[in-house]
Each structure stands twice: as structure tokens, then as C-alpha cells.
C-alpha positions as CSV (number, residue, x, y, z in Angstrom):
1,M,273.6,201.2,-58.8
2,G,273.6,198.4,-61.3
3,L,271.3,197.9,-64.1
4,F,268.1,195.6,-63.7
5,T,268.8,193.0,-66.2
6,L,266.5,190.5,-67.8
7,G,267.9,187.7,-65.7
8,D,267.0,189.6,-62.5
9,F,263.5,190.0,-63.8
10,E,263.1,186.3,-64.6
11,N,264.4,185.5,-61.1
12,L,261.8,187.8,-59.6
13,L,259.0,186.2,-61.6
14,A,260.2,182.8,-60.6
15,K,260.3,183.8,-56.9
16,E,256.8,185.3,-57.1
17,Q,255.6,182.1,-58.8
18,A,257.1,180.0,-56.1
19,E,255.5,182.1,-53.3
20,K,252.1,181.9,-55.1
21,E,252.3,178.1,-55.4
22,Q,253.3,178.0,-51.7
23,R,250.3,180.1,-50.7
24,E,247.9,178.0,-52.9
25,A,249.3,174.8,-51.3
26,L,248.8,176.3,-47.8
27,E,245.2,177.4,-48.6
28,K,244.5,174.0,-50.1
29,A,245.9,172.3,-47.0
30,Q,243.8,174.6,-44.8
31,Q,240.7,173.8,-46.9
32,N,241.3,170.1,-46.7
33,Y,241.8,170.4,-42.9
34,L,238.5,172.4,-42.5
35,E,236.6,169.9,-44.7
36,K,238.1,167.1,-42.6
37,L,236.9,168.8,-39.4
38,V,233.4,169.4,-40.8
39,A,233.2,165.8,-41.9
40,E,234.3,164.6,-38.5
41,R,231.8,166.9,-36.8
42,D,229.0,165.7,-39.1
43,Q,229.9,162.1,-38.4
44,A,230.0,162.8,-34.6
45,V,226.5,164.4,-34.8
46,K,225.3,161.4,-36.8
47,N,226.7,159.0,-34.3
48,A,225.2,161.0,-31.5
49,E,221.8,160.9,-33.2
50,N,222.1,157.2,-33.8
51,S,223.0,156.7,-30.1
52,A,220.1,158.8,-29.0
53,N,217.7,156.8,-31.2
54,E,219.1,153.5,-29.9
55,L,218.7,154.9,-26.3
56,E,215.1,155.9,-27.0
57,V,214.4,152.4,-28.5
58,A,216.0,150.8,-25.4
59,R,214.0,153.1,-23.1
60,Q,210.7,152.3,-24.9
61,A,211.6,148.6,-24.7
62,L,212.3,148.9,-21.0
63,E,209.0,150.8,-20.5
64,T,207.1,148.1,-22.4
65,A,208.7,145.4,-20.4
66,K,207.9,147.3,-17.2
67,Q,204.2,147.6,-18.2
68,A,204.1,144.0,-19.1
69,H,205.6,143.0,-15.8
70,Q,203.2,145.3,-13.9
71,Q,200.2,143.9,-15.8
72,A,201.4,140.3,-15.2
73,G,201.8,141.1,-11.5
74,E,198.2,142.6,-11.3
75,E,196.8,139.6,-13.1
76,L,198.7,137.3,-10.8
77,N,197.4,139.2,-7.8
78,K,193.9,139.0,-9.1
79,E,194.2,135.3,-9.7
80,L,195.8,134.9,-6.2
81,S,192.9,136.8,-4.6
82,K,190.4,134.8,-6.6
83,T,192.0,131.6,-5.5
84,Q,192.2,132.7,-1.9
85,E,188.5,133.6,-2.0
86,Q,187.6,130.3,-3.5
87,L,189.7,128.5,-0.9
88,K,188.0,130.5,1.8
89,Q,184.5,129.7,0.5
90,S,185.4,126.0,0.1
91,T,186.8,126.0,3.7
92,E,183.7,127.7,5.0
93,A,181.5,125.3,3.1
94,L,183.4,122.3,4.4
95,S,183.3,123.7,8.0
96,R,179.6,124.5,7.7
97,L,179.0,120.9,6.5
98,I,180.9,119.4,9.4
99,I,179.0,121.7,11.8
100,K,175.7,120.6,10.4
101,Q,176.6,117.0,10.5
102,N,177.6,117.3,14.2
103,N,174.6,119.5,15.1
104,P,172.0,119.7,12.2
105,F,169.9,122.1,14.2
106,S,172.5,124.8,14.9
107,E,171.2,127.0,12.1
108,H,167.7,126.7,13.6
109,Y,169.0,128.0,16.9
110,V,170.3,131.1,15.0
111,V,166.9,131.7,13.6
112,Q,165.3,131.3,17.0
113,L,167.6,133.7,18.7
114,N,167.0,136.2,15.9
115,L,163.3,135.8,16.2
116,M,163.3,136.4,20.0
117,E,165.6,139.5,19.6
118,Q,163.3,140.8,16.9
119,A,160.2,140.2,19.1
120,T,161.9,142.3,21.8
121,Y,162.6,145.2,19.5
122,D,159.0,145.1,18.2
123,L,157.6,145.3,21.7
124,Y,159.9,148.2,22.7
125,R,159.2,150.0,19.5
126,R,155.5,150.0,20.4
127,L,155.8,150.8,24.1
128,A,158.2,153.7,23.8
129,E,155.7,155.9,21.9
130,I,152.4,155.0,23.6
131,E,150.8,157.8,25.7
132,H,148.5,156.1,28.2
133,T,145.3,158.1,28.2
134,Q,143.1,155.1,29.1
135,D,143.4,152.1,31.5
136,W,143.4,149.3,28.8
137,N,145.4,149.0,25.6
138,L,144.9,146.2,23.0
139,W,147.5,146.2,20.3
140,L,148.6,144.2,17.2
141,S,152.1,144.2,15.7
142,D,153.3,142.7,12.4
143,S,156.9,142.7,11.1
144,L,158.7,141.3,8.1
145,S,162.5,141.3,7.5
146,K,164.9,139.8,5.0
147,Y,168.6,139.5,5.4
148,R,171.2,138.7,2.8
149,L,174.4,137.6,4.4
150,K,177.9,137.9,2.9
151,N,178.2,134.1,2.9
152,R,175.4,134.1,0.3
153,S,172.8,132.6,2.6
154,T,169.5,134.4,3.2
155,E,167.3,134.8,6.3
156,D,163.6,135.6,6.2
157,Y,161.5,136.5,9.3
158,H,157.8,137.1,9.9
159,L,156.4,137.9,13.4
160,L,152.8,138.6,14.4
161,H,152.0,139.6,18.0
162,I,148.9,140.6,19.9
163,G,149.0,142.1,23.3
164,L,147.0,143.6,26.1
165,D,148.3,145.8,28.9
166,H,146.6,147.6,31.8
167,Q,147.7,150.8,33.5
168,V,147.8,149.8,37.2
169,S,148.9,153.2,38.5
170,H,149.7,156.6,37.2
171,N,153.3,155.5,36.3
172,W,153.1,151.7,36.0
173,S,151.5,149.4,33.5
174,I,151.7,145.6,33.1
175,G,150.8,143.5,30.1
176,G,150.9,140.2,28.3
177,V,151.7,139.3,24.7
178,F,151.1,136.3,22.5
179,G,152.8,135.8,19.2
180,I,153.4,133.5,16.3
181,S,156.6,133.7,14.2
182,Q,158.3,132.0,11.3
183,G,161.9,132.1,10.1
184,Q,163.9,130.4,7.4
185,I,167.5,130.3,6.3
186,E,169.5,129.1,3.3
187,N,166.9,129.1,0.6
188,R,164.2,127.6,2.7
189,T,166.1,124.4,3.6
190,H,165.9,125.3,7.4
191,K,162.5,126.4,8.7
192,V,161.5,127.4,12.1
193,K,157.9,128.0,13.4
194,G,157.2,129.3,16.8
195,T,154.6,130.4,19.3
196,S,155.4,132.6,22.2
197,A,153.9,134.1,25.3
198,G,155.4,136.9,27.4
199,I,154.8,139.4,30.1
200,Y,156.1,142.9,30.5
201,A,156.0,145.8,32.9
202,G,156.5,149.5,32.0
203,Y,157.3,152.5,34.1
204,R,156.5,156.0,32.6
205,P,156.6,159.0,34.9
206,T,155.5,162.4,33.6
207,S,159.1,163.5,33.0
208,G,159.2,161.5,29.7
209,L,161.3,158.7,31.1
210,F,160.3,155.2,30.2
211,W,161.6,151.8,31.5
212,T,160.3,148.5,30.3
213,N,161.2,144.9,31.3
214,F,160.1,141.9,29.1
215,F,160.2,138.2,29.7
216,N,159.3,136.0,26.7
217,Y,158.8,132.2,26.5
218,S,158.7,130.5,23.1
219,H,158.2,127.0,21.7
220,F,159.7,126.3,18.3
221,T,159.2,123.6,15.7
222,N,162.3,123.1,13.6
223,Q,162.5,121.4,10.2
224,S,165.7,120.5,8.3
225,G,164.7,118.5,5.2
226,V,162.5,115.7,6.4
227,T,163.9,115.9,10.0
228,K,161.8,117.7,12.7
229,R,162.5,118.6,16.2
230,D,160.9,120.8,18.9
231,N,162.6,122.8,21.6
232,N,161.8,125.6,24.1
233,A,163.5,129.0,24.3
234,Y,163.2,132.1,26.5
235,S,164.5,135.6,26.7
236,L,164.8,138.4,29.2
237,S,165.4,142.0,28.3
238,S,165.2,145.6,29.5
239,E,165.0,149.0,27.8
240,I,165.4,152.5,29.3
241,G,165.0,155.8,27.5
242,R,163.5,159.3,27.6
243,N,161.2,161.3,25.3
244,I,162.6,164.9,25.3
245,V,160.2,167.5,24.0
246,M,161.8,170.5,22.4
247,S,160.5,173.6,20.8
248,H,158.1,173.6,17.8
249,Q,156.9,170.1,18.8
250,W,160.1,168.4,18.0
251,Q,161.0,165.3,20.0
252,I,164.3,163.5,20.6
253,T,164.5,160.1,22.2
254,P,167.7,158.5,23.4
255,K,167.4,154.8,24.5
256,L,169.4,151.8,25.7
257,Q,168.5,148.1,25.5
258,L,170.0,145.0,27.0
259,G,168.8,141.4,26.4
260,W,169.6,137.7,26.9
261,A,168.1,134.7,25.2
262,K,168.6,130.9,25.3
263,A,167.4,128.5,22.6
264,G,168.4,124.8,23.1
265,S,172.2,124.8,23.6
266,A,172.6,128.3,22.1
267,R,172.8,131.5,24.0
268,M,172.9,135.2,23.0
269,F,173.5,138.5,24.7
270,W,172.7,141.7,22.9
271,A,172.9,145.4,23.7
272,G,171.7,148.3,21.7
273,T,171.6,152.1,21.8
274,G,169.8,154.5,19.6
275,L,168.5,158.0,19.0
276,R,165.1,159.0,17.5
277,L,164.2,162.4,16.1
278,G,160.6,163.2,15.4
279,K,158.1,166.0,15.1
280,V,154.4,166.2,16.1
281,I,152.1,167.6,13.4
282,E,148.7,168.6,14.8
283,L,145.7,167.9,12.5
284,N,142.0,168.1,13.3
285,A,141.4,164.8,15.1
286,I,144.8,163.1,14.9
287,K,148.4,163.7,15.4
288,L,151.0,162.7,12.8
289,K,154.5,161.9,14.1
290,P,157.1,161.4,11.3
291,Y,160.4,160.3,12.7
292,A,163.9,159.0,11.8
293,D,165.8,156.6,14.0
294,I,169.4,155.5,14.0
295,S,170.7,152.7,16.4
296,Y,173.6,150.4,17.0
297,R,173.3,146.8,18.1
298,F,175.9,144.5,19.5
299,R,175.3,140.7,19.6
300,N,177.3,138.0,21.2
301,R,176.2,134.5,20.4
302,H,177.4,131.3,21.8
303,I,176.6,128.7,19.1
304,D,178.5,126.5,16.7
305,T,178.1,128.4,13.5
306,L,180.6,130.3,11.3
307,D,178.6,133.5,11.5
308,S,178.5,133.7,15.3
309,L,181.7,135.7,15.5
310,S,181.3,137.8,12.3
311,D,177.7,138.8,12.8
312,R,178.1,140.9,15.9
313,H,177.8,144.5,15.0
314,R,174.8,146.0,13.2
315,N,173.7,149.5,12.4
316,V,170.1,150.2,11.8
317,I,168.5,153.2,10.1
318,S,164.7,153.5,10.3
319,I,162.1,155.9,9.0
320,G,158.5,155.8,10.0
321,I,155.3,157.7,10.7
322,Q,152.7,157.4,13.5
323,A,149.1,158.5,13.5
324,V,147.6,159.0,16.9
325,G,143.9,159.6,17.5
326,N,141.7,159.7,20.6
327,R,141.6,155.9,21.1
328,H,143.4,154.6,18.0
329,Y,147.1,154.5,17.1
330,F,148.7,153.3,13.9
331,A,152.4,153.3,12.9
332,I,154.4,152.0,10.0
333,E,158.2,151.8,9.7
334,G,160.8,150.8,7.2
335,S,164.4,150.0,8.1
336,M,167.8,149.2,6.6
337,L,170.4,147.2,8.4
338,H,174.2,147.2,7.8
339,G,176.5,144.8,9.7
340,D,179.7,142.8,9.6
341,A,178.1,139.7,8.1
342,L,175.2,141.5,6.2
343,K,175.4,142.2,2.5
344,R,172.0,143.9,2.4
345,S,168.8,143.7,4.5
346,Y,165.6,145.5,5.1
347,G,162.6,145.3,7.4
348,L,159.0,146.5,7.5
349,H,157.0,146.9,10.7
350,A,153.3,147.9,11.2
351,N,151.6,148.5,14.6
352,Y,148.0,149.2,15.7
353,H,146.6,149.6,19.2
354,Y,143.2,150.6,20.6
355,Q,142.7,152.2,24.1
356,W,139.7,152.2,26.3
């Protein structure tokens, strides 16, 4: 084996130094590469965050635009509905004006038909509850009603009737009635005053069944501004029902009405059905009969007014109380009406009769 000389030692040191420099260069290259990767990752994350922010801004802008579009659409629909309603009201007003010019008393005929219909219901309201314990009955009826229609017009009615009937047999009675009435429409610009006379016949067997037929003749004076005109009118109607006595003095009364009326050139047919529930409360000398009544009325009018077709269906809810003595009878009733052409309405009816 040869000797390890100084030159060999220097060569070994040089070799180790070269390897060290090579390792350091490799580590530096790796470090630079890692730093480059980290920088590229950070830049990618930053770019992604910027893209997400831009996307959120775009989404918010789209949502704002959507809400603005929706709000604009709603406002446009409101304006369109308002314009359509104004156009409808203007068209109705123009049509109403044309109708009034062609027939200035058409609205008066409406009032007359309503007065005759109301007179019929007032009569039937009284006769359905009377228990004939004496031969003769004298009675007085007064009713007030106010209608507010959806076309913004108003109708006010007042009817006062006095009647006398006689029980000709155990089941049959006949009678006559005289009345005065007044109606007005559209803020008192159309007024109707009437007098009427009618006859009626009632059938009441002991089973609780009742059947009444009524013919009424009326003479009306109509006023529209300074113009006046008179005309005659008449109506024919019938009602059938039954008082059903249940336990604990409860009573239930189903009923059905049919009627026809003519006023001038106008005609009307009406039909109604209803149900009344009441209870008899025995006191010392009188009987109290609180009750509730619900009914439906159908009206078919042949007359040149815009409300003739719309004002057909009416629902009536009534609450009242009756006081019945030996010879005296008193009743008061309040009612609310709901219908196609009615915005709100109410009625009040009072009735008194004396038997001997």
C-alpha cells in the first residue's frame, strides 16, 4: 500500500468541497422552487378570492336589478289596475248618463220594485209568527233600510203599513193592508213617494204549516230634479213555511217565497229561502221570543239600469225579539244584507198588533 500524500489529502478536500457546493446549490434550487410554488399558490388563492368577490358583487347587482324590476312590475300593475278601474267607472258613468237621458225615470222604477219587494217581506215577517187566538187583528209595521252600493250610489227606504185581518175559519184568515212608502237613490236626486193597498189570505193549520198569498197595488209619485211623473205598480207573491216546535221550547222555521212585480216598463221576479231559529221564554204575562234568521234572495229585474244584472243575489242575516201578550204583540228586528252589488247595508223593522 502506498503512502497517503499531501496531494491526495488536498484532492480529497477539494472533492468534499465540490460535493458540499453541489449540495448547497441543490438545496438552494429546491428552496427557490418551493418558494415559487408557495407564491403561485398564494397568487391563485388571491385570484380566487378576487373572483369570488367579483361574483358576489355581480350577484348582489343582479338581485338588486331583479328587485327593482319586480317593484317596477308591481307599480305598473297597480297603475294598470287603477287605470282600468277609472276606465270602468268612467264607462259606467257614461252609460248611466246615456240611460238616464233615454229614460230619466229608470232609477225610480228600481226604487219602486225594491219598495214593493220590501213591503212583501214586511208582511210575511209579521204573518209567519202570529198565533191567531182572536177573530180580529189590527197591526202596524214600520221599517227603515239603507243600502250602500258598490257603484257608490246610496238607496234609502222607509215603509209604514197598517193592516186588518179576520180569521174566517179555524185555518184561514183574510186581510187588507194600506201603506205609505218613500225611497230615494243617489244622494236624494231621485225620490219616490208611494201609497199602496193590498189584500192577503193566509192558511195556518194546527200542524205549524203556513201559506200566505199577497196582492199589492201601489201608486207612485216620482221626482228627478224638477221633473215629476206618476205611475202605477202592482205585485203578486206567495210564501210557504212551517213552524217546527222542538224540545225546550226551541222553534225552527224553514220558509220559501216567490214574487213578481211590475212598475211602469220595469218588471222583477224574486225568490227567497230562509231558516229561522228561535226560543220561547215564558214570563208571567208575556212570552219572549228571541230569534236569528238567515235567508237568501234571488232577484231578476228587467229594467234599463247597470245594476240590474249585478244586483241579483243577496244574503240576509237578521236578529230580533218578539214580545207576545194576551192581546198585544210587539217585535223589533235588525238585519244586515250582503250581495253582489252591495257594499254595506242594514235594515230596522218594528211591528205591533192587537187582537180582539
